[in-house]
N, C-alpha and C positions, 0 to 999 in steps of 0.2 A: 832800688824797687822803686821805678820812677808810675806817676799814676796810668799813664796809657799801656804800662805792661800786661799784657793779655792775664787772662784771666787763666787759675792752674783749677779751677773747681769750680765749676756753680752749682749751687740748690735752686731750685723752685719752686716755689707752694707745695715743701714738704711737712707734713702729717707724720703722728705718730703715735699709735693710740696701744698701746699692751694690751694681752688677752683678759685680762684685769678690769681690762677697761676704761683705767687712767690716762688721760692724754696728756700727753707729755709736751711732742709741738704741736703747732696749729701753725702751718701754712708760714714760716719759715724761707726766708729772700738772704742770700747770699750766695757773693764774691769775693771767690779769694784769689791775690794777685800775686804771678812768679817773684819769687821773693820777698812777697809780703811777710812782714810778723806782724801776726791780727791774736789779739785775745779777746776769746768770748769771758762777758761778765757777768754773777749775776749769782740771785742765791740758792740754796742748796737745795736741788729738786727741778730748776725752772730748763733743765731737760741740757745744761750744755753736753752731757756729758755725751749724751744718745744722737747729737751733730756728730760729734767722734768716731762714734760708734755706726754710724752711718754711713758717714764718707766710707772710713774705711773697708765698707762691708761687712764687719760682723753683724749688722744688725739694720735689717731692711725697712725702706719708707714702706709705713701705708700707704702714704698719698705723696705723689709730688716726684721732681724726680734729679736724679743728679749726674750730671751730667761734666766729662771734661775734654775742655775746646783743642788743647794739644795735643788730643795720647791720655790713656790713664798712665796716672803719674805713680812711681815707687813706694812704696810707702812705707814707715816707721814709727812708730808705738809707742810712746811711753810712758806706763800707769801710775794712779798716784803710790801702790804699791809694787817694788822693783821686781818682784816676785819672779827672784833668783835660785836655781838651783841650788838647794845644800850643799851634793852632793859634789859638784865642779867648782873647780879653780876659776876664778876670774875670766881667765882667757875661754873656758872652756867655755864659759857664760856666756862670754860676748861670741865666740863662734857657732854660737846654735843657731841665728838665723843660714846662714853660711851651706850648712848640713843641712838644715831642711833644706835649701834652695838646689843638693848636690854639686854644689860648687867649690873651686878653691881656695882656697885660703888669700895667698897671693901678695898675704901684709898686710891684709883688713883689719883684722884684729889687732897687730901694734899699734897699724894706724888709729882706729879708729879707740885703742886707750890711748894714745898720746894725745888723743883730742881734746879728753876728759881727766891730763895729769892724771893715769895712774897706772903707768907705763912700769912703776918698780914692783905695780903690787897682780902683776898678769898670775900667782902662780900662790896668792892668796886663793883662803877661803871663806867665804859669805863670813860667817858665823867671826872673823875674824877683824871686818869690815864697821865702822861707823856708816849711821844711819846715812849719813852725805857719800859717803863713796860706794855706800851699793848702790845708792840712784844713780851717779856717775856711771854705776858697770851700766846701769840701764841703760842709758843714757849712750854710753859707748856699742850698749848692743841694738841700736835704732839705729844709730851711725853707720852702723859694718854695711850695708850691704849696700850707703849712699844713696840713701832716699832724695826724692825730689821735695816731698814732700814730710813734714813729720809733723806726726799730732800730740798732743802731750795733755793727758790729761791731771793735774792739780798736781804735778810731780813732787812738788814743795813742798803741800801741806802738810805735813807730817815731822817738818824739821822746825829746827831750834830759829831763832829767828837773823846770828847771827850766819850757822851755816847758810840760811834760805839767799838774806842778804850774797856771800860770797858764791853763792850758785850761780843766782842770779846771774850776777858778773861773769861769769865763766857762762853759763849758755848765749850771751851777748857775743860774749870772743868765740865761743863754737858758730855761731849762725853765722858772724860774717867772715868767717872761716870760710865755711863749706857753700852758702850761699844757698841753702836749705828755703822753702818754703817754708811756716814754723806755724800751725794752728795750736794756741795755748789757751788751756782753761784754767782758774783761779775764778775764785770767789774776793779777790783781795781788790779792793780797787789799788792800792800802793804800786803793787807788785802787777798792775796791769799796767799800768801808766811810766817806771820803767824800763821794763820790756817793750812796748807795743810801739808800730808805726800807727797803726790805726786797732782803739777797743769796739769790740761791737757789745751794744747792752741789751741782754735778756729779761722778756717781763720773767713774773713768775706762772705756773704749770696754768695755765698752756705756754709752754715759752713758745715767742717771737720774737723778733729783730725791734726794738723801742725805740736805738740812736747807735750810731753809729759816731763816734768820735778822733779824728786825726791827731796823732799826738808828732808834729814837729819838730821838738827837738833833736840833734845831730845825736849821732855814735860816731865814735865810741862816748858814752853815759860812763860814770863814777859819784863817788860820794860829793862830789863838785854839784851834779846835775843834781842830786836825791833831795840834799841840802838846801837848791835851791827856789829863792821866788816863782820860779817858773814851776817849778815843779811842785810848789803846793797850791800854784793857781791850777794845774792841769788836775790836780788830784783831789780838787771840790770840784771841779767841773762835771768832774764822772761821778764823782758820790755826787751830787743831784740829780744829775741824768737818770742812777741806779735807785735813788729815790724816787723821783719820776714812776718810773719803772713800775717799784711795788704800790704804787698809787692807782697806776694804768689793768694792772693784775691785779688789784684787791677786788675782790667777791663784792659787789654791788648792793 
């Protein structure tokens, strides 16, 4: 992703107030460029997931605008819960978006399963899969329509650390292969630094952009990066920005 790449989506002065009166977002501005891997980082309740829902059209902004400079992008959405159909096998779960779009498979399901390493499990049912494998199915389902923008809402938060590290590596491999844009929501400093080209730090509710931190480390990234002094220094920098955001968002 070049710094001069055009924006795939732009949010301008976005506010979100729920019917309860809770103000989730206040004047949020964000540009995400084509091919970029961006993480939204902040504490629980800061509006990270709300940003994804507004971008996807699942929830309207109260004020402000969402624009698509190059035309509205095809979207894929990966939620924190895999939300698989328990009565359907892996292939049928992945095929669902194609069926809803009234399109033909044409090898898309097999291709998506291959990308997440589940080709041998197409006929298995969700009850037969580990938590990490279920999340791989969810990612394959999001990839099956070849999205230009992949929205990921804390997809690995419920997994153990070893599985999470492995899926972080696999996600980067998939991203480099398909070259989609990724907006990844997390509350983990370490995960955001490992994955991202840029980290957007949000204040506690109401969510505003507090800092944008570039992560210049080259790809592919591996355990050498995860244990490097560069990684440690970047994590400290991001942790300091997050602490600053918490202070800025604290009630006076």
